[in-house]
TORLO-538573 format. One line per field, with one value per residue (C-alpha): chain; residue in one letter; residue number from 1; x, z, y. Coordinates in Angstrom, 1 decimal, always signed. Layout:
BEGIN
chain: c(A:...) $
res: c(A:...) $
n: c(NUM:...) $
px: c(X:...) $
pz: c(Z:...) $
py: c(Y:...) $
***
This chain:
BEGIN
chain: c(A:A:A:A:A:A:A:A:A:A:A:A:A:A:A:A:A:A:A:A:A:A:A:A:A:A:A:A:A:A:A:A:A:A:A:A:A:A:A:A:A:A:A:A:A:A:A:A:A:A:A:A:A:A:A:A:A:A:A:A:A:A:A:A:A:A:A:A:A:A:A:A:A:A:A:A:A:A:A:A:A:A:A:A:A:A:A:A:A:A:A:A:A:A:A:A:A:A:A:A:A:A:A:A:A:A:A:A:A:A:A:A:A:A:A:A:A:A:A:A:A:A:A:A:A:A:A:A:A:A:A:A:A:A:A:A:A:A:A:A:A:A:A:A:A:A:A:A:A:A:A:A:A:A:A:A:A:A:A:A:A:A:A:A:A:A:A:A:A:A:A:A:A:A:A:A:A:A:A:A:A:A:A:A:A:A:A:A:A:A:A:A:A) $
res: c(M:P:N:H:P:P:A:I:I:Q:T:K:R:L:I:L:R:Q:W:C:D:E:D:L:E:P:F:A:R:L:N:A:D:P:R:V:R:E:Y:F:P:G:I:L:S:R:Q:E:S:D:A:S:V:K:L:M:S:N:H:I:E:K:C:G:W:G:F:W:A:A:S:L:I:E:T:S:E:F:I:G:M:I:G:L:E:D:V:Y:F:T:A:H:F:T:P:A:V:E:I:G:W:R:L:A:F:D:Y:W:G:K:G:Y:A:T:E:G:A:R:A:S:L:Q:Y:A:F:E:S:L:N:L:N:E:V:V:S:F:T:T:L:K:N:M:R:S:R:Q:V:M:K:K:I:G:M:H:H:D:P:K:D:D:F:D:H:P:K:L:P:E:G:H:S:L:R:R:H:V:L:Y:R:I:S:K:I:D:W:E:K:Q:E:T:R:H:E) $
n: c(1:2:3:4:5:6:7:8:9:10:11:12:13:14:15:16:17:18:19:20:21:22:23:24:25:26:27:28:29:30:31:32:33:34:35:36:37:38:39:40:41:42:43:44:45:46:47:48:49:50:51:52:53:54:55:56:57:58:59:60:61:62:63:64:65:66:67:68:69:70:71:72:73:74:75:76:77:78:79:80:81:82:83:84:85:86:87:88:89:90:91:92:93:94:95:96:97:98:99:100:101:102:103:104:105:106:107:108:109:110:111:112:113:114:115:116:117:118:119:120:121:122:123:124:125:126:127:128:129:130:131:132:133:134:135:136:137:138:139:140:141:142:143:144:145:146:147:148:149:150:151:152:153:154:155:156:157:158:159:160:161:162:163:164:165:166:167:168:169:170:171:172:173:174:175:176:177:178:179:180:181:182:183:184:185:186:187:188:189:190:191:192:193) $
px: c(-19.1:-20.9:-23.6:-22.8:-25.2:-26.2:-24.5:-26.8:-25.2:-26.7:-25.7:-27.2:-30.3:-30.1:-30.2:-28.6:-30.0:-31.0:-33.9:-37.5:-40.7:-42.0:-39.0:-40.0:-42.8:-40.9:-37.8:-39.8:-41.2:-37.7:-36.4:-39.4:-38.6:-36.8:-35.1:-33.5:-32.6:-31.2:-27.7:-28.8:-29.7:-33.4:-36.1:-36.7:-39.9:-41.3:-39.9:-36.4:-36.5:-37.6:-34.9:-32.2:-33.4:-33.1:-29.5:-28.6:-30.4:-28.6:-25.2:-25.9:-27.2:-24.0:-21.4:-23.0:-22.7:-23.7:-26.0:-28.2:-31.7:-31.6:-34.3:-34.7:-34.4:-37.0:-39.9:-38.7:-39.3:-37.4:-35.4:-33.3:-30.1:-26.5:-23.6:-20.8:-20.8:-18.3:-17.7:-19.2:-17.3:-13.7:-11.9:-8.4:-9.3:-11.0:-11.3:-12.6:-15.4:-17.5:-19.5:-22.8:-26.2:-29.6:-32.1:-35.7:-36.0:-37.8:-34.7:-32.1:-30.2:-30.5:-27.0:-28.3:-26.1:-23.0:-23.9:-24.7:-21.6:-19.3:-20.6:-20.2:-16.6:-16.0:-17.4:-15.3:-12.0:-12.6:-14.7:-13.8:-10.2:-10.2:-7.3:-9.3:-12.9:-13.9:-16.9:-17.9:-20.6:-21.1:-19.2:-22.2:-23.5:-22.3:-24.5:-23.0:-19.5:-20.1:-20.9:-17.7:-15.6:-17.4:-16.5:-12.8:-12.6:-10.1:-10.5:-7.7:-8.8:-6.3:-8.6:-11.7:-13.1:-15.8:-18.4:-18.2:-21.9:-22.9:-22.6:-20.0:-21.4:-23.9:-24.1:-23.5:-20.7:-17.8:-17.4:-15.3:-13.6:-13.1:-10.9:-10.1:-7.5:-7.6:-4.6:-6.3:-9.5:-7.6:-5.9:-9.3:-10.8:-8.0:-8.6:-12.3:-11.7) $
pz: c(+37.9:+35.3:+33.2:+29.6:+26.7:+26.0:+22.8:+20.1:+17.8:+14.4:+12.3:+9.0:+10.7:+14.4:+16.7:+20.1:+22.4:+25.9:+27.4:+27.4:+29.2:+26.2:+26.5:+29.9:+28.8:+25.9:+28.0:+30.9:+28.4:+27.1:+30.7:+31.5:+28.5:+29.7:+26.2:+26.6:+30.2:+29.6:+30.7:+33.6:+37.1:+36.3:+34.7:+36.1:+37.6:+36.1:+39.1:+38.7:+35.0:+35.5:+38.2:+35.8:+33.2:+35.8:+36.5:+32.8:+32.1:+35.1:+33.8:+30.4:+31.9:+34.0:+31.5:+28.1:+27.3:+28.7:+27.9:+25.3:+24.3:+20.8:+18.2:+14.5:+12.3:+9.8:+12.3:+15.6:+17.3:+20.5:+20.2:+23.4:+24.7:+23.4:+24.6:+27.1:+30.9:+33.8:+35.3:+38.8:+40.5:+41.3:+39.2:+37.8:+34.7:+36.6:+36.5:+33.0:+30.6:+29.1:+25.9:+26.1:+24.5:+25.3:+22.5:+22.4:+21.0:+17.8:+16.8:+17.2:+14.3:+12.2:+12.9:+15.1:+18.2:+16.0:+14.2:+17.4:+19.2:+16.4:+16.6:+20.4:+20.0:+17.6:+20.2:+23.0:+21.1:+19.1:+21.5:+24.9:+23.9:+25.9:+25.6:+25.9:+26.1:+27.6:+27.4:+29.3:+29.5:+30.8:+29.2:+27.3:+25.8:+22.3:+20.6:+22.6:+22.2:+18.5:+18.5:+20.6:+17.9:+15.0:+16.5:+16.7:+20.4:+21.6:+24.2:+26.3:+28.5:+31.2:+31.6:+32.5:+35.9:+38.5:+38.5:+42.1:+42.1:+41.7:+44.6:+44.6:+42.8:+40.6:+37.1:+35.5:+37.8:+35.4:+32.8:+29.7:+29.2:+25.7:+25.1:+22.4:+22.5:+20.7:+18.6:+17.5:+16.7:+14.6:+12.7:+12.1:+10.9:+8.5:+7.0:+6.5:+4.7) $
py: c(+158.4:+160.6:+159.2:+158.5:+158.7:+155.1:+153.7:+152.4:+149.8:+149.0:+146.0:+144.9:+143.4:+144.4:+147.4:+147.0:+149.7:+150.7:+148.8:+150.1:+149.1:+147.2:+144.8:+143.5:+141.2:+139.4:+139.2:+137.6:+135.1:+134.3:+133.8:+131.5:+129.2:+126.0:+125.8:+129.2:+128.5:+125.0:+125.9:+128.2:+127.0:+127.5:+129.7:+133.2:+134.5:+137.8:+139.7:+138.2:+138.9:+142.5:+142.9:+141.7:+144.3:+147.0:+146.0:+145.9:+149.2:+150.9:+149.7:+151.2:+154.4:+154.7:+153.5:+154.0:+150.3:+146.9:+144.0:+145.8:+145.0:+143.6:+144.2:+143.6:+146.6:+145.4:+144.8:+146.4:+143.0:+142.5:+139.3:+139.2:+140.7:+140.9:+142.9:+143.4:+143.4:+143.5:+140.0:+140.3:+137.4:+136.6:+134.1:+133.6:+135.8:+138.7:+141.6:+141.2:+142.3:+139.5:+139.3:+137.5:+136.9:+135.4:+135.2:+134.1:+130.5:+131.6:+133.6:+130.9:+129.6:+132.7:+134.2:+137.0:+136.2:+136.1:+139.3:+141.2:+139.7:+140.8:+144.4:+144.3:+143.1:+146.0:+148.4:+146.8:+147.2:+150.4:+152.5:+151.1:+150.3:+147.1:+144.7:+141.6:+140.3:+136.9:+134.7:+131.6:+129.0:+125.5:+122.6:+121.2:+124.5:+123.8:+126.4:+129.3:+127.8:+127.8:+131.5:+132.1:+130.3:+132.1:+135.5:+134.5:+133.6:+131.0:+128.2:+126.8:+124.0:+125.2:+128.2:+126.2:+126.9:+126.2:+129.0:+130.4:+131.2:+127.6:+125.1:+122.2:+119.2:+121.3:+119.8:+123.3:+124.4:+123.5:+126.3:+126.9:+130.2:+131.7:+134.8:+137.2:+139.9:+143.2:+142.1:+138.9:+140.8:+143.4:+140.5:+138.9:+142.2:+142.7:+139.3:+140.1:+143.4) $
***
């Protein structure tokens, strides 16, 4: 598959862009923070964090989009990652593209995840012409679920699933699935105009 020029998305306060070497250190700090990793199986080592950046960066290199590095326009500070990614496991809703975010703790509660996620949805539906985008998290992750609701995603308990990458009996195995269709997104955008 040919390489595509990486998309750069700009919102009022954020730039979503390809990763660079300067992002590795702050992303590793974020992935070593138990508050950020509360709803993941554990914190990441520097090597694991760097390896995940390589995967995300390669996807953007190949497709032009992915889980972008997010930084503030005003200060250029790296704050985490926001964007779109293929779902790499098999479940009742796959194949699918998911929307996700992971921000450093200091940047929580300021609306950045919602702002970046809205721009990512716009890219998904207008540039990639996707019919649907999904998002998922553990049952108790109410902060992420709140962002999913704010960007217009819908949850149907019948869609909830056990994450296949987590073992039977794991406290985080049960996941909620949120969805948004292109049609729902277009209706929502019309209301905001």
